[in-house]
N, C-alpha and C positions, 0 to 999 in steps of 0.2 A: 443153583439153578442158574444157566447164562441168559441173555438177554435173547434166542432163539428159542430159548422153551426147553432146552435139552439139556436134563442134571448128568450131570460128571457121574460114570461109571465106568470102570475099565472093562466089563461083562456085556457093555450096549454098545455098539458101533454109533458112530455121530451122523447126523445123516440131514443135511445142509437144505432147508426148501427152498433158498432165494438166492439163486444160482448166478451170477450175472457180474458186474462191478460196478462197486459203491461203495463210498465210506462216511462215517460217522461219527460227528463227537457228543457226547451230548456230559453236562458238568451242572452238576444239582448240590444246593447248599438246604439244610433244613436245622431250622432250629428250635425245641419242643420246650419243656416246662414240665415235671411230671413234681405232685405232690401227696406224699403219706402219711400214716401216723404209727408208729411202732414204740410199742412198748411206754406209751405217753408223752414221746417228743416226735414233734411236726417234722419231717424232714421237705427240703424242695431241694431239686435237681435241674437244671440245665443243660441238657446234651445237643449238640453241634454238631453236623453229619455234614462232611466235604467230600465228593466222589468226582472222577473222570473219567467216561465210558466211550473208548473208543473200539472201532469195529472197520476192521475194511475188507473187502468181498472182490476176488477178480479171478473170469473166466478166459480160456486162453487158448492156443492152438495145441493139439492133442482131445478134446474137451476137459482139458485138467484146469482143476478149479482151486482156489487157497481163499480158507475164509482166519480172520485174524482177531480175538476181539480179547480185551484187556480193562480192568479196572484199578484206579488205585485211590483208594480211599484211606480216611481217616474220622478221627470222631475224638470228642474231647467229654468230658462229665463234669460239670461243678457241682456240690450237693453243700447243702447247710441244714441244720439241723437248730431247733428254737433254744437248744440245750447249749449253744455256742461250736460244737463240732462241725468239724469239718471234710470233705472230701475232693480228690482231684482225680479225675481217670483219663488217659488218657492209650489211644491204640488207633495202628492201621490195619489196612487188609487190602492185601492186592492179589492176583491172579494175572493170569495169560495164559489165553487157551489159541491153541497156532492148530488149522488144519487142511487138509491138503487130501486133491482125491481124483477122481475121471468120472465123465459120464459116460454112457450109452448110446447111440445113436442117436433115442427115441428124448435125451434130455435127462434120464435116471440117474442114481448115482450109483455107477457100478463098484468101485472102490475110497475107502476111507479110512485115512490112518490121522492122531491125534495127538496131542503132550499138553497136560494142562501143570501146571503150578502155581501153587501158591503159597505164600506166606502173611505174616500181621503178625504183630505186637499189641501186647496190653499191659497197664501200669497201671498201678496207683499208690494214693497214701494216704493219709489221714490222721487226724488226730481228735481227741476230745478230752474233757479237764472238768476233773471231779473234785467236790469241796464236801468235804463233812465237819461238821463240828458238833461239839457236847460237855457239855458242864465247862463252858470256858475255855475249852479243846479244841485247834481248829486245825483241816490239814485242806491243800489243794494241791493232785494231782495230776500233771498234761503225760495223754499217753499216744504213742506215736503208733502208727504203723505202715507197713509199704506190701503194695504187692506185686506182683511182674508175669510173665507169661511170653510165651510165643510158637510158633509152629509153622513147619515144610512142607508138603506136599506136594509131590506128582501122580501124576495118572497118567492113564496111556492105552491106547486099542487102537490097533491094524483090523482092517475085516475087508475081505473079500465076495463083496454082494452075491458076485455073478456066480463064484467058486460057490461057495455056503464053507470058507471057513477063516478063521479069526483067533486075534488073543489080544491081552490085555494084562495090564497091570498096574500099581498101586506102591507107590511107600514115601515116607515119611512118618510124622508125628502122630497123623489121626486123624486127630480134634482139632480144627479151626478156634478160633474166640468167636467168641457170642455177644454183642452188646443187647441183653436180653431185660436187662433190673439197670436203674444209676446203684453206684457201688454209695454203703452207707456208712459213717465213719465207725460203728458200736452199733450192732454185733455189722461182719463185712458183707456182706452181699455181692461174689461177684462169681461169674459162672463164666465157664469159658467151653461153650460149643456151639460154635459160628458152624453157617452150614450154608453156605453158598457158596457157589460155584459146586454143591455137591447132589 
């Protein structure tokens, strides 16, 4: 979903509600901590999200309007377990939404066209050490794991509201990356389903 509230869909035209000349930049950093228990092990995850949202709109001769919205964001997740296990995940999510069109004499949107591009990456690694001893025999083993994913999507739509015609398309790897819960060392709880901009 965009800052305007529009959910990107190739079958749905973008109707800009606030037509005019304006711009803004919103920077945000959040840090949260989550704790949970699994398999008798207590985990603590620190999640840091950084994002910059930029918006620019113009309106000019010929009743032509333009709207640009972009997001650049990163996140890191550092997880530790009471058994000494560790995990670190980091990723990016970026999109650019570029729309333009015209209005009629009353100021209502008459034609509208947009292109939305999004991309992201996510990678994680961690380790856990297991020790075993019996009858004077002992063994210690450290397991390490890695995980990575990426995506890139493009969505577009062109619609003439006055005539009642339009078309749209979508292409790419399909599922953006989602941070729904922190990565844990063992088992790996990573998801790949981000819905921002969708």
